[in-house]
N, CA, C and O atoms as CSV, one atom per row, in Angstrom:
chain,resi,resn,atom,element,x,y,z
A,1,MET,N,N,42.937,95.294,130.642
A,1,MET,CA,C,42.165,95.521,131.850
A,1,MET,C,C,41.464,96.869,131.751
A,1,MET,O,O,42.034,97.832,131.236
A,2,PHE,N,N,40.251,96.940,132.233
A,2,PHE,CA,C,39.475,98.177,132.176
A,2,PHE,C,C,39.942,99.143,133.248
A,2,PHE,O,O,40.023,98.792,134.426
A,3,ARG,N,N,40.249,100.364,132.828
A,3,ARG,CA,C,40.610,101.405,133.785
A,3,ARG,C,C,39.337,102.095,134.238
A,3,ARG,O,O,38.416,102.284,133.444
A,4,TYR,N,N,39.279,102.466,135.487
A,4,TYR,CA,C,38.101,103.135,136.040
A,4,TYR,C,C,38.082,104.594,135.613
A,4,TYR,O,O,39.088,105.292,135.742
A,5,TRP,N,N,36.959,105.055,135.111
A,5,TRP,CA,C,36.740,106.456,134.755
A,5,TRP,C,C,35.508,106.920,135.495
A,5,TRP,O,O,34.467,106.265,135.435
A,6,GLU,N,N,35.603,108.031,136.189
A,6,GLU,CA,C,34.474,108.519,136.992
A,6,GLU,C,C,33.198,108.709,136.190
A,6,GLU,O,O,32.109,108.435,136.693
A,7,ASP,N,N,33.312,109.169,134.964
A,7,ASP,CA,C,32.114,109.509,134.199
A,7,ASP,C,C,31.478,108.324,133.480
A,7,ASP,O,O,30.487,108.513,132.776
A,8,THR,N,N,32.006,107.114,133.628
A,8,THR,CA,C,31.421,105.985,132.905
A,8,THR,C,C,30.045,105.620,133.428
A,8,THR,O,O,29.229,105.094,132.670
A,9,ALA,N,N,29.760,105.878,134.682
A,9,ALA,CA,C,28.447,105.541,135.224
A,9,ALA,C,C,27.350,106.371,134.571
A,9,ALA,O,O,26.186,105.971,134.564
A,10,ILE,N,N,27.721,107.530,134.021
A,10,ILE,CA,C,26.717,108.359,133.362
A,10,ILE,C,C,26.937,108.402,131.851
A,10,ILE,O,O,26.326,109.211,131.152
A,11,TYR,N,N,27.803,107.538,131.357
A,11,TYR,CA,C,28.101,107.468,129.940
A,11,TYR,C,C,26.814,107.166,129.178
A,11,TYR,O,O,26.216,106.108,129.376
A,12,PRO,N,N,26.376,108.084,128.306
A,12,PRO,CA,C,25.130,107.834,127.579
A,12,PRO,C,C,25.330,106.790,126.482
A,12,PRO,O,O,26.398,106.701,125.877
A,13,ILE,N,N,24.298,106.017,126.241
A,13,ILE,CA,C,24.343,105.037,125.162
A,13,ILE,C,C,23.621,105.636,123.960
A,13,ILE,O,O,22.431,105.946,124.021
A,14,ASP,N,N,24.351,105.789,122.887
A,14,ASP,CA,C,23.787,106.313,121.645
A,14,ASP,C,C,23.204,105.150,120.856
A,14,ASP,O,O,23.954,104.290,120.395
A,15,PRO,N,N,21.881,105.100,120.687
A,15,PRO,CA,C,21.271,103.971,119.980
A,15,PRO,C,C,21.680,103.891,118.512
A,15,PRO,O,O,21.407,102.892,117.847
A,16,GLU,N,N,22.327,104.929,118.004
A,16,GLU,CA,C,22.810,104.918,116.625
A,16,GLU,C,C,24.163,104.224,116.497
A,16,GLU,O,O,24.611,103.949,115.384
A,17,ARG,N,N,24.821,103.939,117.623
A,17,ARG,CA,C,26.155,103.315,117.595
A,17,ARG,C,C,26.043,101.801,117.447
A,17,ARG,O,O,26.522,101.043,118.291
A,18,LEU,N,N,25.406,101.380,116.369
A,18,LEU,CA,C,25.252,99.950,116.108
A,18,LEU,C,C,26.590,99.279,115.842
A,18,LEU,O,O,26.715,98.059,115.953
A,19,ASP,N,N,27.598,100.087,115.486
A,19,ASP,CA,C,28.931,99.520,115.299
A,19,ASP,C,C,29.434,98.877,116.589
A,19,ASP,O,O,30.135,97.866,116.546
A,20,LEU,N,N,29.081,99.456,117.730
A,20,LEU,CA,C,29.506,98.890,119.014
A,20,LEU,C,C,28.786,97.573,119.294
A,20,LEU,O,O,29.383,96.627,119.808
A,21,ALA,N,N,27.513,97.523,118.957
A,21,ALA,CA,C,26.766,96.271,119.130
A,21,ALA,C,C,27.332,95.194,118.210
A,21,ALA,O,O,27.462,94.037,118.610
A,22,ARG,N,N,27.668,95.574,116.980
A,22,ARG,CA,C,28.260,94.601,116.051
A,22,ARG,C,C,29.622,94.121,116.557
A,22,ARG,O,O,29.956,92.942,116.441
A,23,GLU,N,N,30.398,95.040,117.114
A,23,GLU,CA,C,31.699,94.663,117.665
A,23,GLU,C,C,31.528,93.651,118.794
A,23,GLU,O,O,32.240,92.648,118.846
A,24,PHE,N,N,30.591,93.913,119.690
A,24,PHE,CA,C,30.344,92.981,120.786
A,24,PHE,C,C,29.901,91.627,120.247
A,24,PHE,O,O,30.384,90.585,120.690
A,25,ARG,N,N,28.980,91.649,119.292
A,25,ARG,CA,C,28.448,90.416,118.716
A,25,ARG,C,C,29.543,89.580,118.075
A,25,ARG,O,O,29.518,88.352,118.166
A,26,SER,N,N,30.503,90.230,117.429
A,26,SER,CA,C,31.549,89.500,116.726
A,26,SER,C,C,32.634,88.957,117.655
A,26,SER,O,O,33.336,88.009,117.307
A,27,CYS,N,N,32.768,89.558,118.833
A,27,CYS,CA,C,33.816,89.123,119.757
A,27,CYS,C,C,33.344,89.378,121.187
A,27,CYS,O,O,33.804,90.314,121.840
A,28,ILE,N,N,32.447,88.561,121.657
A,28,ILE,CA,C,31.782,88.778,122.932
A,28,ILE,C,C,32.763,88.829,124.102
A,28,ILE,O,O,32.563,89.607,125.035
A,29,ARG,N,N,33.792,88.035,124.070
A,29,ARG,CA,C,34.736,87.988,125.188
A,29,ARG,C,C,35.895,88.971,125.056
A,29,ARG,O,O,36.750,89.042,125.938
A,30,GLY,N,N,35.929,89.721,123.969
A,30,GLY,CA,C,36.962,90.738,123.800
A,30,GLY,C,C,38.128,90.210,122.998
A,30,GLY,O,O,38.119,89.057,122.565
A,31,PRO,N,N,39.130,91.043,122.798
A,31,PRO,CA,C,39.283,92.388,123.356
A,31,PRO,C,C,38.297,93.366,122.730
A,31,PRO,O,O,37.846,93.178,121.600
A,32,HIS,N,N,37.972,94.407,123.479
A,32,HIS,CA,C,37.000,95.397,123.050
A,32,HIS,C,C,37.647,96.769,122.924
A,32,HIS,O,O,38.609,97.092,123.620
A,33,SER,N,N,37.093,97.564,122.019
A,33,SER,CA,C,37.552,98.943,121.859
A,33,SER,C,C,37.197,99.747,123.116
A,33,SER,O,O,36.383,99.318,123.933
A,34,GLU,N,N,37.815,100.900,123.250
A,34,GLU,CA,C,37.541,101.738,124.416
A,34,GLU,C,C,36.070,102.157,124.462
A,34,GLU,O,O,35.463,102.157,125.533
A,35,ASP,N,N,35.494,102.512,123.315
A,35,ASP,CA,C,34.073,102.899,123.293
A,35,ASP,C,C,33.180,101.755,123.740
A,35,ASP,O,O,32.230,101.970,124.493
A,36,LEU,N,N,33.472,100.541,123.286
A,36,LEU,CA,C,32.658,99.400,123.704
A,36,LEU,C,C,32.854,99.117,125.192
A,36,LEU,O,O,31.897,98.757,125.878
A,37,ARG,N,N,34.056,99.269,125.693
A,37,ARG,CA,C,34.277,99.064,127.132
A,37,ARG,C,C,33.448,100.055,127.951
A,37,ARG,O,O,32.884,99.685,128.981
A,38,PHE,N,N,33.369,101.310,127.502
A,38,PHE,CA,C,32.526,102.290,128.182
A,38,PHE,C,C,31.061,101.848,128.146
A,38,PHE,O,O,30.360,101.907,129.156
A,39,LEU,N,N,30.618,101.412,126.991
A,39,LEU,CA,C,29.229,100.970,126.836
A,39,LEU,C,C,28.929,99.790,127.763
A,39,LEU,O,O,27.904,99.787,128.444
A,40,LEU,N,N,29.806,98.797,127.795
A,40,LEU,CA,C,29.591,97.621,128.644
A,40,LEU,C,C,29.610,98.005,130.115
A,40,LEU,O,O,28.822,97.493,130.910
A,41,HIS,N,N,30.503,98.897,130.468
A,41,HIS,CA,C,30.543,99.340,131.860
A,41,HIS,C,C,29.230,100.028,132.231
A,41,HIS,O,O,28.694,99.813,133.319
A,42,ARG,N,N,28.724,100.845,131.334
A,42,ARG,CA,C,27.442,101.526,131.573
A,42,ARG,C,C,26.316,100.505,131.726
A,42,ARG,O,O,25.465,100.643,132.605
A,43,MET,N,N,26.310,99.489,130.876
A,43,MET,CA,C,25.273,98.455,130.958
A,43,MET,C,C,25.352,97.681,132.270
A,43,MET,O,O,24.333,97.322,132.859
A,44,ARG,N,N,26.551,97.438,132.703
A,44,ARG,CA,C,26.745,96.628,133.909
A,44,ARG,C,C,26.637,97.437,135.190
A,44,ARG,O,O,26.493,96.864,136.269
A,45,ALA,N,N,26.703,98.758,135.090
A,45,ALA,CA,C,26.708,99.612,136.277
A,45,ALA,C,C,25.312,100.084,136.678
A,45,ALA,O,O,25.188,100.975,137.519
A,46,THR,N,N,24.278,99.517,136.106
A,46,THR,CA,C,22.927,99.898,136.489
A,46,THR,C,C,22.600,99.325,137.861
A,46,THR,O,O,23.321,98.469,138.374
A,47,GLN,N,N,21.512,99.801,138.448
A,47,GLN,CA,C,21.128,99.288,139.759
A,47,GLN,C,C,20.895,97.784,139.692
A,47,GLN,O,O,20.530,97.244,138.648
A,48,ILE,N,N,21.108,97.128,140.807
A,48,ILE,CA,C,21.007,95.666,140.853
A,48,ILE,C,C,19.570,95.200,140.634
A,48,ILE,O,O,19.332,94.299,139.829
A,49,ARG,N,N,18.614,95.797,141.333
A,49,ARG,CA,C,17.227,95.362,141.196
A,49,ARG,C,C,16.758,95.611,139.770
A,49,ARG,O,O,16.839,96.729,139.261
A,50,GLY,N,N,16.273,94.563,139.140
A,50,GLY,CA,C,15.776,94.658,137.777
A,50,GLY,C,C,16.814,94.341,136.716
A,50,GLY,O,O,16.484,94.295,135.531
A,51,LYS,N,N,18.062,94.122,137.113
A,51,LYS,CA,C,19.133,93.852,136.153
A,51,LYS,C,C,18.985,92.439,135.591
A,51,LYS,O,O,18.655,91.494,136.307
A,52,TYR,N,N,19.236,92.327,134.296
A,52,TYR,CA,C,19.250,91.011,133.655
A,52,TYR,C,C,20.540,90.288,134.009
A,52,TYR,O,O,21.600,90.904,134.120
A,53,ALA,N,N,20.438,88.989,134.184
A,53,ALA,CA,C,21.600,88.173,134.521
A,53,ALA,C,C,21.420,86.786,133.926
A,53,ALA,O,O,20.302,86.361,133.634
A,54,LEU,N,N,22.524,86.093,133.751
A,54,LEU,CA,C,22.445,84.710,133.307
A,54,LEU,C,C,22.387,83.795,134.515
A,54,LEU,O,O,23.092,83.990,135.504
A,55,VAL,N,N,21.540,82.809,134.411
A,55,VAL,CA,C,21.372,81.816,135.472
A,55,VAL,C,C,21.832,80.477,134.908
A,55,VAL,O,O,21.419,80.072,133.822
A,56,ILE,N,N,22.684,79.805,135.651
A,56,ILE,CA,C,23.176,78.503,135.217
A,56,ILE,C,C,22.097,77.456,135.465
A,56,ILE,O,O,21.617,77.295,136.587
A,57,VAL,N,N,21.726,76.754,134.410
A,57,VAL,CA,C,20.778,75.645,134.528
A,57,VAL,C,C,21.560,74.352,134.733
A,57,VAL,O,O,21.296,73.595,135.667
A,58,LYS,N,N,22.528,74.109,133.846
A,58,LYS,CA,C,23.461,72.988,133.974
A,58,LYS,C,C,24.859,73.578,133.793
A,58,LYS,O,O,25.139,74.194,132.764
A,59,PRO,N,N,25.733,73.398,134.774
A,59,PRO,CA,C,27.064,74.015,134.693
A,59,PRO,C,C,27.776,73.713,133.367
A,59,PRO,O,O,27.883,72.563,132.942
A,60,PHE,N,N,28.255,74.781,132.735
A,60,PHE,CA,C,29.011,74.728,131.479
A,60,PHE,C,C,28.196,74.227,130.291
A,60,PHE,O,O,28.759,73.991,129.222
A,61,LYS,N,N,26.872,74.057,130.454
A,61,LYS,CA,C,26.064,73.495,129.376
A,61,LYS,C,C,24.805,74.290,129.050
A,61,LYS,O,O,24.471,74.452,127.877
A,62,GLU,N,N,24.108,74.783,130.054
A,62,GLU,CA,C,22.828,75.454,129.804
A,62,GLU,C,C,22.662,76.668,130.698
A,62,GLU,O,O,22.996,76.653,131.882
A,63,TRP,N,N,22.123,77.739,130.078
A,63,TRP,CA,C,21.870,78.994,130.788
A,63,TRP,C,C,20.497,79.511,130.400
A,63,TRP,O,O,19.957,79.173,129.347
A,64,ARG,N,N,19.948,80.335,131.273
A,64,ARG,CA,C,18.709,81.040,130.946
A,64,ARG,C,C,18.840,82.457,131.470
A,64,ARG,O,O,19.717,82.752,132.281
A,65,ILE,N,N,17.970,83.326,131.006
A,65,ILE,CA,C,18.027,84.723,131.420
A,65,ILE,C,C,17.067,84.930,132.578
A,65,ILE,O,O,15.916,84.494,132.549
A,66,GLY,N,N,17.573,85.605,133.593
A,66,GLY,CA,C,16.758,85.952,134.748
A,66,GLY,C,C,16.858,87.439,135.022
A,66,GLY,O,O,17.658,88.154,134.419
A,67,ARG,N,N,16.037,87.875,135.933
A,67,ARG,CA,C,16.060,89.269,136.353
A,67,ARG,C,C,16.176,89.301,137.871
A,67,ARG,O,O,15.423,88.627,138.575
A,68,ILE,N,N,17.119,90.083,138.365
A,68,ILE,CA,C,17.355,90.164,139.803
A,68,ILE,C,C,16.219,90.943,140.453
A,68,ILE,O,O,15.823,92.004,139.969
A,69,THR,N,N,15.701,90.410,141.549
A,69,THR,CA,C,14.596,91.059,142.256
A,69,THR,C,C,15.122,91.635,143.568
A,69,THR,O,O,16.184,92.256,143.592
A,70,GLU,N,N,14.415,91.441,144.609
A,70,GLU,CA,C,14.816,91.943,145.926
A,70,GLU,C,C,16.002,91.154,146.472
A,70,GLU,O,O,16.253,90.022,146.057
A,71,ARG,N,N,16.718,91.756,147.394
A,71,ARG,CA,C,17.836,91.090,148.050
A,71,ARG,C,C,17.338,89.820,148.741
A,71,ARG,O,O,16.264,89.801,149.342
A,72,ASN,N,N,18.128,88.785,148.642
A,72,ASN,CA,C,17.840,87.477,149.252
A,72,ASN,C,C,16.599,86.807,148.685
A,72,ASN,O,O,16.014,85.938,149.332
A,73,GLN,N,N,16.195,87.196,147.496
A,73,GLN,CA,C,15.070,86.571,146.820
A,73,GLN,C,C,15.580,85.884,145.551
A,73,GLN,O,O,16.589,86.303,144.984
A,74,PRO,N,N,14.895,84.840,145.107
A,74,PRO,CA,C,15.337,84.145,143.894
A,74,PRO,C,C,15.268,85.061,142.669
A,74,PRO,O,O,14.450,85.979,142.604
A,75,ILE,N,N,16.130,84.795,141.723
A,75,ILE,CA,C,16.096,85.508,140.451
A,75,ILE,C,C,14.902,84.998,139.661
A,75,ILE,O,O,14.661,83.793,139.587
A,76,GLU,N,N,14.154,85.928,139.069
A,76,GLU,CA,C,12.970,85.550,138.289
A,76,GLU,C,C,13.370,85.233,136.854
A,76,GLU,O,O,14.146,85.968,136.244
A,77,ALA,N,N,12.840,84.142,136.319
A,77,ALA,CA,C,13.087,83.797,134.923
A,77,ALA,C,C,12.387,84.817,134.027
A,77,ALA,O,O,11.248,85.205,134.289
A,78,VAL,N,N,13.068,85.242,132.981
A,78,VAL,CA,C,12.501,86.213,132.045
A,78,VAL,C,C,11.575,85.522,131.057
A,78,VAL,O,O,10.505,86.037,130.733
A,79,ASP,N,N,11.988,84.358,130.581
A,79,ASP,CA,C,11.178,83.585,129.642
A,79,ASP,C,C,11.606,82.121,129.739
A,79,ASP,O,O,12.345,81.744,130.649
A,80,ASP,N,N,11.144,81.311,128.809
A,80,ASP,CA,C,11.419,79.871,128.870
A,80,ASP,C,C,12.642,79.445,128.069
A,80,ASP,O,O,12.961,78.257,128.017
A,81,ARG,N,N,13.329,80.393,127.445
A,81,ARG,CA,C,14.475,80.017,126.610
A,81,ARG,C,C,15.601,79.418,127.458
A,81,ARG,O,O,15.923,79.901,128.544
A,82,ILE,N,N,16.180,78.356,126.920
A,82,ILE,CA,C,17.368,77.747,127.502
A,82,ILE,C,C,18.448,77.836,126.423
A,82,ILE,O,O,18.233,77.421,125.284
A,83,PHE,N,N,19.605,78.378,126.791
A,83,PHE,CA,C,20.710,78.526,125.856
A,83,PHE,C,C,21.737,77.436,126.110
A,83,PHE,O,O,22.095,77.160,127.255
A,84,ASP,N,N,22.211,76.816,125.028
A,84,ASP,CA,C,23.279,75.835,125.173
A,84,ASP,C,C,24.607,76.397,124.664
A,84,ASP,O,O,25.597,75.677,124.536
A,85,ASN,N,N,24.602,77.692,124.379
A,85,ASN,CA,C,25.797,78.394,123.924
A,85,ASN,C,C,25.918,79.671,124.754
A,85,ASN,O,O,25.043,80.535,124.703
A,86,LEU,N,N,26.999,79.787,125.514
A,86,LEU,CA,C,27.162,80.928,126.406
A,86,LEU,C,C,27.222,82.253,125.640
A,86,LEU,O,O,26.682,83.255,126.108
A,87,ASP,N,N,27.866,82.274,124.477
A,87,ASP,CA,C,27.929,83.516,123.697
A,87,ASP,C,C,26.535,83.970,123.268
A,87,ASP,O,O,26.233,85.163,123.308
A,88,GLU,N,N,25.697,83.040,122.864
A,88,GLU,CA,C,24.327,83.401,122.480
A,88,GLU,C,C,23.540,83.941,123.674
A,88,GLU,O,O,22.741,84.867,123.534
A,89,ALA,N,N,23.774,83.356,124.842
A,89,ALA,CA,C,23.106,83.835,126.053
A,89,ALA,C,C,23.583,85.245,126.397
A,89,ALA,O,O,22.770,86.105,126.736
A,90,GLU,N,N,24.893,85.491,126.312
A,90,GLU,CA,C,25.441,86.820,126.580
A,90,GLU,C,C,24.894,87.845,125.589
A,90,GLU,O,O,24.586,88.974,125.972
A,91,TRP,N,N,24.774,87.463,124.333
A,91,TRP,CA,C,24.229,88.356,123.311
A,91,TRP,C,C,22.768,88.705,123.615
A,91,TRP,O,O,22.353,89.852,123.448
A,92,ALA,N,N,22.005,87.730,124.055
A,92,ALA,CA,C,20.598,87.971,124.404
A,92,ALA,C,C,20.486,88.960,125.568
A,92,ALA,O,O,19.615,89.830,125.553
A,93,VAL,N,N,21.350,88.838,126.569
A,93,VAL,CA,C,21.353,89.776,127.693
A,93,VAL,C,C,21.763,91.168,127.211
A,93,VAL,O,O,21.164,92.165,127.613
A,94,PHE,N,N,22.771,91.236,126.358
A,94,PHE,CA,C,23.209,92.512,125.798
A,94,PHE,C,C,22.042,93.220,125.121
A,94,PHE,O,O,21.837,94.415,125.333
A,95,LYS,N,N,21.276,92.495,124.309
A,95,LYS,CA,C,20.135,93.099,123.596
A,95,LYS,C,C,19.060,93.585,124.565
A,95,LYS,O,O,18.464,94.638,124.339
A,96,LEU,N,N,18.802,92.844,125.631
A,96,LEU,CA,C,17.813,93.274,126.621
A,96,LEU,C,C,18.270,94.538,127.351
A,96,LEU,O,O,17.481,95.456,127.574
A,97,ARG,N,N,19.545,94.574,127.717
A,97,ARG,CA,C,20.069,95.760,128.390
A,97,ARG,C,C,20.074,96.961,127.449
A,97,ARG,O,O,19.787,98.082,127.871
A,98,TRP,N,N,20.396,96.736,126.181
A,98,TRP,CA,C,20.360,97.798,125.168
A,98,TRP,C,C,18.953,98.396,125.104
A,98,TRP,O,O,18.789,99.616,125.118
A,99,LYS,N,N,17.954,97.535,125.035
A,99,LYS,CA,C,16.558,98.000,124.975
A,99,LYS,C,C,16.204,98.807,126.220
A,99,LYS,O,O,15.582,99.865,126.115
A,100,ASP,N,N,16.593,98.319,127.397
A,100,ASP,CA,C,16.300,99.036,128.644
A,100,ASP,C,C,16.925,100.428,128.662
A,100,ASP,O,O,16.303,101.385,129.122
A,101,LEU,N,N,18.150,100.540,128.164
A,101,LEU,CA,C,18.887,101.805,128.285
A,101,LEU,C,C,18.665,102.780,127.122
A,101,LEU,O,O,18.887,103.982,127.265
A,102,THR,N,N,18.224,102.250,125.964
A,102,THR,CA,C,18.008,103.132,124.812
A,102,THR,C,C,16.525,103.265,124.447
A,102,THR,O,O,16.124,104.215,123.774
A,103,GLY,N,N,15.722,102.305,124.898
A,103,GLY,CA,C,14.318,102.286,124.504
A,103,GLY,C,C,14.094,101.730,123.120
A,103,GLY,O,O,12.973,101.756,122.611
A,104,GLN,N,N,15.156,101.221,122.500
A,104,GLN,CA,C,15.054,100.697,121.131
A,104,GLN,C,C,15.502,99.250,121.062
A,104,GLN,O,O,16.464,98.847,121.716
A,105,ASP,N,N,14.777,98.467,120.249
A,105,ASP,CA,C,15.186,97.091,120.012
A,105,ASP,C,C,16.476,97.077,119.213
A,105,ASP,O,O,16.729,97.975,118.410
A,106,LEU,N,N,17.280,96.068,119.433
A,106,LEU,CA,C,18.529,95.891,118.705
A,106,LEU,C,C,18.332,94.735,117.753
A,106,LEU,O,O,18.357,93.575,118.163
A,107,ASN,N,N,18.136,95.045,116.478
A,107,ASN,CA,C,17.859,94.029,115.467
A,107,ASN,C,C,19.051,93.892,114.539
A,107,ASN,O,O,19.099,94.499,113.469
A,108,LEU,N,N,20.013,93.083,114.965
A,108,LEU,CA,C,21.200,92.820,114.136
A,108,LEU,C,C,21.271,91.357,113.814
A,108,LEU,O,O,22.193,90.920,113.126
């Protein structure tokens, strides 16, 4: 279980820490190292508006990536991709959040 640390909301993401991205890619559901848990918490602790999220197209079968807009408004589709593998969808969101927070593409 993740323990709460006050400074995780400001935990900087080092774009050189590709080892953390590789760790996530190899085991998306965990368990994760402490450094990766900090990174994921930082990615997930961003403001709600503009955050990437997975949208269920068909329960347990298909997902797409959306972006949260205003409160009580529909989530906007990011593109036309439909994922039939939840891990691949999670990885795609991870890469988008990485780009947003580091300014660099994640090409692994």
